[in-house]
Predicted model as a PDB file, atoms N, CA, C, CB and O in Angstrom, pLDDT in the B-factor column:
MODEL        1                                                                  
ATOM      1  N   UNK A   1     103.491  88.952  87.872  1.00 85.00           N  
ATOM      2  CA  UNK A   1     102.904  88.166  86.821  1.00 85.00           C  
ATOM      3  C   UNK A   1     101.578  87.632  87.356  1.00 85.00           C  
ATOM      4  CB  UNK A   1     103.859  87.014  86.360  1.00 85.00           C  
ATOM      5  O   UNK A   1     101.490  87.265  88.528  1.00 85.00           O  
ATOM      6  N   UNK A   2     100.548  87.585  86.513  1.00 86.00           N  
ATOM      7  CA  UNK A   2      99.287  86.998  86.959  1.00 86.00           C  
ATOM      8  C   UNK A   2      99.470  85.531  87.364  1.00 86.00           C  
ATOM      9  CB  UNK A   2      98.230  87.113  85.852  1.00 86.00           C  
ATOM     10  O   UNK A   2     100.241  84.798  86.745  1.00 86.00           O  
ATOM     11  N   UNK A   3      98.772  85.129  88.380  1.00 84.00           N  
ATOM     12  CA  UNK A   3      98.892  83.773  88.905  1.00 84.00           C  
ATOM     13  C   UNK A   3      98.696  82.733  87.803  1.00 84.00           C  
ATOM     14  CB  UNK A   3      97.877  83.548  90.025  1.00 84.00           C  
ATOM     15  O   UNK A   3      99.457  81.769  87.715  1.00 84.00           O  
ATOM     16  N   UNK A   4      97.688  82.925  86.974  1.00 86.00           N  
ATOM     17  CA  UNK A   4      97.356  81.936  85.949  1.00 86.00           C  
ATOM     18  C   UNK A   4      98.469  81.742  84.914  1.00 86.00           C  
ATOM     19  CB  UNK A   4      96.087  82.345  85.247  1.00 86.00           C  
ATOM     20  O   UNK A   4      98.507  80.712  84.242  1.00 86.00           O  
ATOM     21  N   UNK A   5      99.367  82.710  84.779  1.00 89.00           N  
ATOM     22  CA  UNK A   5     100.444  82.638  83.792  1.00 89.00           C  
ATOM     23  C   UNK A   5     101.759  82.139  84.372  1.00 89.00           C  
ATOM     24  CB  UNK A   5     100.657  83.988  83.177  1.00 89.00           C  
ATOM     25  O   UNK A   5     102.744  82.032  83.641  1.00 89.00           O  
ATOM     26  N   UNK A   6     101.804  81.832  85.654  1.00 91.00           N  
ATOM     27  CA  UNK A   6     103.064  81.540  86.335  1.00 91.00           C  
ATOM     28  C   UNK A   6     103.469  80.068  86.335  1.00 91.00           C  
ATOM     29  CB  UNK A   6     102.975  82.010  87.734  1.00 91.00           C  
ATOM     30  O   UNK A   6     104.583  79.751  86.751  1.00 91.00           O  
ATOM     31  N   UNK A   7     102.617  79.173  85.891  1.00 93.00           N  
ATOM     32  CA  UNK A   7     102.944  77.737  85.923  1.00 93.00           C  
ATOM     33  C   UNK A   7     104.203  77.454  85.120  1.00 93.00           C  
ATOM     34  CB  UNK A   7     101.773  76.899  85.376  1.00 93.00           C  
ATOM     35  O   UNK A   7     104.356  77.930  83.995  1.00 93.00           O  
ATOM     36  N   UNK A   8     105.097  76.679  85.706  1.00 94.00           N  
ATOM     37  CA  UNK A   8     106.342  76.305  85.053  1.00 94.00           C  
ATOM     38  C   UNK A   8     107.485  77.268  85.292  1.00 94.00           C  
ATOM     39  CB  UNK A   8     106.117  76.180  83.604  1.00 94.00           C  
ATOM     40  O   UNK A   8     108.620  76.980  84.911  1.00 94.00           O  
ATOM     41  N   UNK A   9     107.214  78.410  85.917  1.00 93.00           N  
ATOM     42  CA  UNK A   9     108.261  79.384  86.207  1.00 93.00           C  
ATOM     43  C   UNK A   9     108.761  79.210  87.636  1.00 93.00           C  
ATOM     44  CB  UNK A   9     107.746  80.820  85.988  1.00 93.00           C  
ATOM     45  O   UNK A   9     108.227  78.400  88.394  1.00 93.00           O  
ATOM     46  N   UNK A  10     109.781  79.970  87.997  1.00 95.00           N  
ATOM     47  CA  UNK A  10     110.394  79.865  89.321  1.00 95.00           C  
ATOM     48  C   UNK A  10     109.962  81.050  90.172  1.00 95.00           C  
ATOM     49  CB  UNK A  10     111.943  79.802  89.216  1.00 95.00           C  
ATOM     50  O   UNK A  10     110.048  82.201  89.745  1.00 95.00           O  
ATOM     51  N   UNK A  11     109.506  80.759  91.359  1.00 93.00           N  
ATOM     52  CA  UNK A  11     109.048  81.776  92.294  1.00 93.00           C  
ATOM     53  C   UNK A  11     110.236  82.633  92.761  1.00 93.00           C  
ATOM     54  CB  UNK A  11     108.335  81.117  93.505  1.00 93.00           C  
ATOM     55  O   UNK A  11     111.305  82.104  93.064  1.00 93.00           O  
ATOM     56  N   UNK A  12     110.038  83.955  92.817  1.00 94.00           N  
ATOM     57  CA  UNK A  12     111.112  84.856  93.240  1.00 94.00           C  
ATOM     58  C   UNK A  12     110.936  85.348  94.683  1.00 94.00           C  
ATOM     59  CB  UNK A  12     111.181  86.048  92.300  1.00 94.00           C  
ATOM     60  O   UNK A  12     111.919  85.700  95.335  1.00 94.00           O  
ATOM     61  N   UNK A  13     109.709  85.376  95.184  1.00 91.00           N  
ATOM     62  CA  UNK A  13     109.424  85.819  96.547  1.00 91.00           C  
ATOM     63  C   UNK A  13     108.446  84.841  97.188  1.00 91.00           C  
ATOM     64  CB  UNK A  13     108.848  87.269  96.561  1.00 91.00           C  
ATOM     65  O   UNK A  13     107.681  84.185  96.481  1.00 91.00           O  
ATOM     66  N   UNK A  14     108.458  84.733  98.495  1.00 91.00           N  
ATOM     67  CA  UNK A  14     107.504  83.829  99.132  1.00 91.00           C  
ATOM     68  C   UNK A  14     106.057  84.237  98.822  1.00 91.00           C  
ATOM     69  CB  UNK A  14     107.733  83.805 100.652  1.00 91.00           C  
ATOM     70  O   UNK A  14     105.731  85.424  98.778  1.00 91.00           O  
ATOM     71  N   UNK A  15     105.214  83.251  98.614  1.00 87.00           N  
ATOM     72  CA  UNK A  15     103.779  83.482  98.482  1.00 87.00           C  
ATOM     73  C   UNK A  15     103.169  82.984  99.784  1.00 87.00           C  
ATOM     74  CB  UNK A  15     103.156  82.747  97.205  1.00 87.00           C  
ATOM     75  O   UNK A  15     103.110  81.782 100.043  1.00 87.00           O  
ATOM     76  N   UNK A  16     102.718  83.935 100.599  1.00 83.00           N  
ATOM     77  CA  UNK A  16     102.267  83.619 101.950  1.00 83.00           C  
ATOM     78  C   UNK A  16     100.856  84.152 102.167  1.00 83.00           C  
ATOM     79  CB  UNK A  16     103.234  84.205 102.999  1.00 83.00           C  
ATOM     80  O   UNK A  16     100.682  85.216 102.760  1.00 83.00           O  
ATOM     81  N   UNK A  17      99.855  83.427 101.695  1.00 79.00           N  
ATOM     82  CA  UNK A  17      98.476  83.868 101.919  1.00 79.00           C  
ATOM     83  C   UNK A  17      98.140  83.835 103.411  1.00 79.00           C  
ATOM     84  CB  UNK A  17      97.487  82.981 101.126  1.00 79.00           C  
ATOM     85  O   UNK A  17      98.686  83.040 104.177  1.00 79.00           O  
ATOM     86  N   UNK A  18      97.229  84.721 103.792  1.00 74.00           N  
ATOM     87  CA  UNK A  18      96.828  84.772 105.200  1.00 74.00           C  
ATOM     88  C   UNK A  18      95.314  84.758 105.289  1.00 74.00           C  
ATOM     89  CB  UNK A  18      97.403  86.030 105.903  1.00 74.00           C  
ATOM     90  O   UNK A  18      94.675  85.478 104.522  1.00 74.00           O  
ATOM     91  N   UNK A  19      94.704  83.994 106.164  1.00 72.00           N  
ATOM     92  CA  UNK A  19      95.330  82.990 106.984  1.00 72.00           C  
ATOM     93  C   UNK A  19      95.707  81.759 106.169  1.00 72.00           C  
ATOM     94  CB  UNK A  19      94.418  82.608 108.119  1.00 72.00           C  
ATOM     95  O   UNK A  19      95.115  81.576 105.105  1.00 72.00           O  
ATOM     96  N   UNK A  20      96.587  80.946 106.553  1.00 74.00           N  
ATOM     97  CA  UNK A  20      97.186  80.769 107.868  1.00 74.00           C  
ATOM     98  C   UNK A  20      98.531  81.473 108.029  1.00 74.00           C  
ATOM     99  CB  UNK A  20      97.355  79.312 108.142  1.00 74.00           C  
ATOM    100  O   UNK A  20      99.129  81.401 109.102  1.00 74.00           O  
ATOM    101  N   UNK A  21      99.021  82.155 106.987  1.00 79.00           N  
ATOM    102  CA  UNK A  21     100.303  82.846 107.103  1.00 79.00           C  
ATOM    103  C   UNK A  21     101.506  81.941 106.940  1.00 79.00           C  
ATOM    104  CB  UNK A  21     100.385  83.525 108.416  1.00 79.00           C  
ATOM    105  O   UNK A  21     102.612  82.289 107.355  1.00 79.00           O  
ATOM    106  N   UNK A  22     101.296  80.791 106.343  1.00 84.00           N  
ATOM    107  CA  UNK A  22     102.380  79.837 106.087  1.00 84.00           C  
ATOM    108  C   UNK A  22     102.678  79.875 104.593  1.00 84.00           C  
ATOM    109  CB  UNK A  22     101.999  78.375 106.559  1.00 84.00           C  
ATOM    110  O   UNK A  22     101.757  79.741 103.788  1.00 84.00           O  
ATOM    111  N   UNK A  23     103.944  80.054 104.199  1.00 88.00           N  
ATOM    112  CA  UNK A  23     104.250  80.139 102.772  1.00 88.00           C  
ATOM    113  C   UNK A  23     103.798  78.903 101.985  1.00 88.00           C  
ATOM    114  CB  UNK A  23     105.734  80.339 102.585  1.00 88.00           C  
ATOM    115  O   UNK A  23     104.051  77.765 102.380  1.00 88.00           O  
ATOM    116  N   UNK A  24     103.138  79.159 100.888  1.00 88.00           N  
ATOM    117  CA  UNK A  24     102.753  78.104  99.963  1.00 88.00           C  
ATOM    118  C   UNK A  24     103.885  77.854  98.970  1.00 88.00           C  
ATOM    119  CB  UNK A  24     101.447  78.472  99.223  1.00 88.00           C  
ATOM    120  O   UNK A  24     104.105  76.721  98.540  1.00 88.00           O  
ATOM    121  N   UNK A  25     104.599  78.915  98.609  1.00 91.00           N  
ATOM    122  CA  UNK A  25     105.738  78.830  97.691  1.00 91.00           C  
ATOM    123  C   UNK A  25     106.921  79.593  98.278  1.00 91.00           C  
ATOM    124  CB  UNK A  25     105.367  79.391  96.288  1.00 91.00           C  
ATOM    125  O   UNK A  25     106.754  80.634  98.912  1.00 91.00           O  
ATOM    126  N   UNK A  26     108.108  79.059  98.056  1.00 95.00           N  
ATOM    127  CA  UNK A  26     109.347  79.693  98.510  1.00 95.00           C  
ATOM    128  C   UNK A  26     110.160  80.151  97.303  1.00 95.00           C  
ATOM    129  CB  UNK A  26     110.179  78.719  99.391  1.00 95.00           C  
ATOM    130  O   UNK A  26     110.004  79.592  96.218  1.00 95.00           O  
ATOM    131  N   UNK A  27     111.025  81.156  97.466  1.00 95.00           N  
ATOM    132  CA  UNK A  27     111.904  81.563  96.364  1.00 95.00           C  
ATOM    133  C   UNK A  27     112.726  80.367  95.877  1.00 95.00           C  
ATOM    134  CB  UNK A  27     112.843  82.718  96.810  1.00 95.00           C  
ATOM    135  O   UNK A  27     113.260  79.590  96.669  1.00 95.00           O  
ATOM    136  N   UNK A  28     112.808  80.245  94.558  1.00 95.00           N  
ATOM    137  CA  UNK A  28     113.558  79.157  93.950  1.00 95.00           C  
ATOM    138  C   UNK A  28     112.717  77.934  93.650  1.00 95.00           C  
ATOM    139  CB  UNK A  28     114.681  78.772  94.834  1.00 95.00           C  
ATOM    140  O   UNK A  28     113.179  77.018  92.969  1.00 95.00           O  
ATOM    141  N   UNK A  29     111.490  77.904  94.148  1.00 95.00           N  
ATOM    142  CA  UNK A  29     110.613  76.754  93.930  1.00 95.00           C  
ATOM    143  C   UNK A  29     109.860  76.908  92.601  1.00 95.00           C  
ATOM    144  CB  UNK A  29     109.611  76.602  95.108  1.00 95.00           C  
ATOM    145  O   UNK A  29     109.392  77.996  92.264  1.00 95.00           O  
ATOM    146  N   UNK A  30     109.752  75.809  91.857  1.00 95.00           N  
ATOM    147  CA  UNK A  30     109.022  75.826  90.599  1.00 95.00           C  
ATOM    148  C   UNK A  30     107.523  75.888  90.887  1.00 95.00           C  
ATOM    149  CB  UNK A  30     109.371  74.580  89.739  1.00 95.00           C  
ATOM    150  O   UNK A  30     107.007  75.127  91.706  1.00 95.00           O  
ATOM    151  N   UNK A  31     106.836  76.792  90.211  1.00 93.00           N  
ATOM    152  CA  UNK A  31     105.402  76.967  90.373  1.00 93.00           C  
ATOM    153  C   UNK A  31     104.690  75.943  89.489  1.00 93.00           C  
ATOM    154  CB  UNK A  31     104.965  78.425  90.015  1.00 93.00           C  
ATOM    155  O   UNK A  31     104.935  75.880  88.284  1.00 93.00           O  
ATOM    156  N   UNK A  32     103.821  75.154  90.083  1.00 95.00           N  
ATOM    157  CA  UNK A  32     103.118  74.111  89.333  1.00 95.00           C  
ATOM    158  C   UNK A  32     101.637  74.456  89.201  1.00 95.00           C  
ATOM    159  CB  UNK A  32     103.289  72.738  90.019  1.00 95.00           C  
ATOM    160  O   UNK A  32     101.122  75.360  89.859  1.00 95.00           O  
ATOM    161  N   UNK A  33     100.984  73.713  88.339  1.00 93.00           N  
ATOM    162  CA  UNK A  33      99.546  73.866  88.198  1.00 93.00           C  
ATOM    163  C   UNK A  33      98.817  73.575  89.497  1.00 93.00           C  
ATOM    164  CB  UNK A  33      99.032  72.962  87.106  1.00 93.00           C  
ATOM    165  O   UNK A  33      97.776  74.170  89.779  1.00 93.00           O  
ATOM    166  N   UNK A  34      99.367  72.653  90.294  1.00 93.00           N  
ATOM    167  CA  UNK A  34      98.756  72.332  91.588  1.00 93.00           C  
ATOM    168  C   UNK A  34      98.792  73.534  92.531  1.00 93.00           C  
ATOM    169  CB  UNK A  34      99.472  71.137  92.234  1.00 93.00           C  
ATOM    170  O   UNK A  34      97.837  73.764  93.273  1.00 93.00           O  
ATOM    171  N   UNK A  35      99.881  74.300  92.509  1.00 90.00           N  
ATOM    172  CA  UNK A  35      99.955  75.511  93.335  1.00 90.00           C  
ATOM    173  C   UNK A  35      98.866  76.493  92.915  1.00 90.00           C  
ATOM    174  CB  UNK A  35     101.354  76.174  93.221  1.00 90.00           C  
ATOM    175  O   UNK A  35      98.152  77.046  93.752  1.00 90.00           O  
ATOM    176  N   UNK A  36      98.752  76.698  91.620  1.00 88.00           N  
ATOM    177  CA  UNK A  36      97.777  77.651  91.102  1.00 88.00           C  
ATOM    178  C   UNK A  36      96.355  77.189  91.426  1.00 88.00           C  
ATOM    179  CB  UNK A  36      97.952  77.829  89.580  1.00 88.00           C  
ATOM    180  O   UNK A  36      95.509  77.992  91.821  1.00 88.00           O  
ATOM    181  N   UNK A  37      96.101  75.902  91.258  1.00 87.00           N  
ATOM    182  CA  UNK A  37      94.777  75.363  91.568  1.00 87.00           C  
ATOM    183  C   UNK A  37      94.434  75.572  93.040  1.00 87.00           C  
ATOM    184  CB  UNK A  37      94.710  73.871  91.218  1.00 87.00           C  
ATOM    185  O   UNK A  37      93.309  75.940  93.378  1.00 87.00           O  
ATOM    186  N   UNK A  38      95.408  75.335  93.905  1.00 85.00           N  
ATOM    187  CA  UNK A  38      95.190  75.520  95.336  1.00 85.00           C  
ATOM    188  C   UNK A  38      94.875  76.977  95.648  1.00 85.00           C  
ATOM    189  CB  UNK A  38      96.417  75.059  96.130  1.00 85.00           C  
ATOM    190  O   UNK A  38      93.966  77.266  96.426  1.00 85.00           O  
ATOM    191  N   UNK A  39      95.622  77.888  95.047  1.00 81.00           N  
ATOM    192  CA  UNK A  39      95.379  79.313  95.274  1.00 81.00           C  
ATOM    193  C   UNK A  39      93.997  79.738  94.782  1.00 81.00           C  
ATOM    194  CB  UNK A  39      96.455  80.146  94.582  1.00 81.00           C  
ATOM    195  O   UNK A  39      93.307  80.511  95.448  1.00 81.00           O  
ATOM    196  N   UNK A  40      93.600  79.241  93.635  1.00 80.00           N  
ATOM    197  CA  UNK A  40      92.353  79.676  93.019  1.00 80.00           C  
ATOM    198  C   UNK A  40      91.110  78.965  93.535  1.00 80.00           C  
ATOM    199  CB  UNK A  40      92.441  79.487  91.559  1.00 80.00           C  
ATOM    200  O   UNK A  40      90.096  79.609  93.800  1.00 80.00           O  
ATOM    201  N   UNK A  41      91.175  77.669  93.677  1.00 76.00           N  
ATOM    202  CA  UNK A  41      89.967  76.915  93.959  1.00 76.00           C  
ATOM    203  C   UNK A  41      89.720  76.658  95.438  1.00 76.00           C  
ATOM    204  CB  UNK A  41      90.024  75.624  93.247  1.00 76.00           C  
ATOM    205  O   UNK A  41      88.574  76.500  95.859  1.00 76.00           O  
ATOM    206  N   UNK A  42      90.770  76.616  96.214  1.00 68.00           N  
ATOM    207  CA  UNK A  42      90.574  76.192  97.583  1.00 68.00           C  
ATOM    208  C   UNK A  42      90.641  77.327  98.595  1.00 68.00           C  
ATOM    209  CB  UNK A  42      91.582  75.170  97.927  1.00 68.00           C  
ATOM    210  O   UNK A  42      89.808  77.402  99.499  1.00 68.00           O  
ATOM    211  N   UNK A  43      91.632  78.216  98.451  1.00 63.00           N  
ATOM    212  CA  UNK A  43      91.868  79.168  99.527  1.00 63.00           C  
ATOM    213  C   UNK A  43      91.807  80.618  99.127  1.00 63.00           C  
ATOM    214  CB  UNK A  43      93.168  78.908 100.121  1.00 63.00           C  
ATOM    215  O   UNK A  43      90.916  81.345  99.567  1.00 63.00           O  
ATOM    216  N   UNK A  44      92.730  81.053  98.306  1.00 56.00           N  
ATOM    217  CA  UNK A  44      93.097  82.458  98.308  1.00 56.00           C  
ATOM    218  C   UNK A  44      92.837  83.156  96.980  1.00 56.00           C  
ATOM    219  CB  UNK A  44      94.532  82.595  98.664  1.00 56.00           C  
ATOM    220  O   UNK A  44      93.766  83.376  96.204  1.00 56.00           O  
ATOM    221  N   UNK A  45      91.613  83.497  96.721  1.00 56.00           N  
ATOM    222  CA  UNK A  45      91.294  84.184  95.483  1.00 56.00           C  
ATOM    223  C   UNK A  45      91.813  85.617  95.454  1.00 56.00           C  
ATOM    224  CB  UNK A  45      89.811  84.180  95.271  1.00 56.00           C  
ATOM    225  O   UNK A  45      91.820  86.241  94.393  1.00 56.00           O  
ATOM    226  N   UNK A  46      92.251  86.156  96.601  1.00 66.00           N  
ATOM    227  CA  UNK A  46      92.763  87.525  96.605  1.00 66.00           C  
ATOM    228  C   UNK A  46      94.232  87.617  96.174  1.00 66.00           C  
ATOM    229  CB  UNK A  46      92.602  88.120  97.985  1.00 66.00           C  
ATOM    230  O   UNK A  46      94.736  88.723  95.980  1.00 66.00           O  
ATOM    231  N   UNK A  47      94.927  86.493  96.021  1.00 68.00           N  
ATOM    232  CA  UNK A  47      96.303  86.506  95.520  1.00 68.00           C  
ATOM    233  C   UNK A  47      96.231  86.627  94.001  1.00 68.00           C  
ATOM    234  CB  UNK A  47      97.099  85.210  95.959  1.00 68.00           C  
ATOM    235  O   UNK A  47      95.841  85.686  93.310  1.00 68.00           O  
ATOM    236  N   UNK A  48      96.615  87.808  93.487  1.00 72.00           N  
ATOM    237  CA  UNK A  48      96.494  88.084  92.059  1.00 72.00           C  
ATOM    238  C   UNK A  48      97.801  87.957  91.295  1.00 72.00           C  
ATOM    239  CB  UNK A  48      95.947  89.451  91.862  1.00 72.00           C  
ATOM    240  O   UNK A  48      97.798  87.674  90.097  1.00 72.00           O  
ATOM    241  N   UNK A  49      98.926  88.166  91.987  1.00 73.00           N  
ATOM    242  CA  UNK A  49     100.223  88.178  91.315  1.00 73.00           C  
ATOM    243  C   UNK A  49     101.222  87.316  92.065  1.00 73.00           C  
ATOM    244  CB  UNK A  49     100.752  89.609  91.185  1.00 73.00           C  
ATOM    245  O   UNK A  49     101.152  87.156  93.284  1.00 73.00           O  
ATOM    246  N   UNK A  50     102.161  86.762  91.291  1.00 78.00           N  
ATOM    247  CA  UNK A  50     103.278  86.018  91.846  1.00 78.00           C  
ATOM    248  C   UNK A  50     104.546  86.604  91.211  1.00 78.00           C  
ATOM    249  CB  UNK A  50     103.141  84.456  91.574  1.00 78.00           C  
ATOM    250  O   UNK A  50     104.610  86.775  89.994  1.00 78.00           O  
ATOM    251  N   UNK A  51     105.534  86.903  92.023  1.00 74.00           N  
ATOM    252  CA  UNK A  51     106.809  87.373  91.511  1.00 74.00           C  
ATOM    253  C   UNK A  51     107.613  86.159  91.043  1.00 74.00           C  
ATOM    254  CB  UNK A  51     107.589  88.189  92.595  1.00 74.00           C  
ATOM    255  O   UNK A  51     107.758  85.177  91.771  1.00 74.00           O  
ATOM    256  N   UNK A  52     108.135  86.244  89.811  1.00 88.00           N  
ATOM    257  CA  UNK A  52     108.869  85.116  89.246  1.00 88.00           C  
ATOM    258  C   UNK A  52     110.263  85.559  88.830  1.00 88.00           C  
ATOM    259  CB  UNK A  52     108.112  84.517  88.044  1.00 88.00           C  
ATOM    260  O   UNK A  52     110.535  86.745  88.645  1.00 88.00           O  
ATOM    261  N   UNK A  53     111.138  84.564  88.690  1.00 89.00           N  
ATOM    262  CA  UNK A  53     112.493  84.791  88.197  1.00 89.00           C  
ATOM    263  C   UNK A  53     112.432  84.787  86.680  1.00 89.00           C  
ATOM    264  CB  UNK A  53     113.499  83.706  88.734  1.00 89.00           C  
ATOM    265  O   UNK A  53     111.925  83.836  86.083  1.00 89.00           O  
ATOM    266  N   UNK A  54     112.934  85.824  86.055  1.00 83.00           N  
ATOM    267  CA  UNK A  54     112.975  85.900  84.599  1.00 83.00           C  
ATOM    268  C   UNK A  54     114.337  85.374  84.141  1.00 83.00           C  
ATOM    269  CB  UNK A  54     112.730  87.373  84.094  1.00 83.00           C  
ATOM    270  O   UNK A  54     115.377  85.946  84.467  1.00 83.00           O  
ATOM    271  N   UNK A  55     114.313  84.254  83.366  1.00 73.00           N  
ATOM    272  CA  UNK A  55     115.595  83.675  82.935  1.00 73.00           C  
ATOM    273  C   UNK A  55     116.323  84.540  81.929  1.00 73.00           C  
ATOM    274  CB  UNK A  55     115.373  82.309  82.342  1.00 73.00           C  
ATOM    275  O   UNK A  55     117.411  84.181  81.479  1.00 73.00           O  
TER     276      UNK A  55                                                      
ENDMDL                                                                          
END                                                                             
């Protein structure tokens, strides 16, 4: 799923941008607007997709 569409959904796989290689999101964690903002504005513009749990 595109990053911009993932807010409010549940992450299915770790999102681990590199560097620093530390997961920003873990499976089971709710994806918030703050996560998306951090990915887009501060660090990792190359992260295009997030795997989510489909209810």
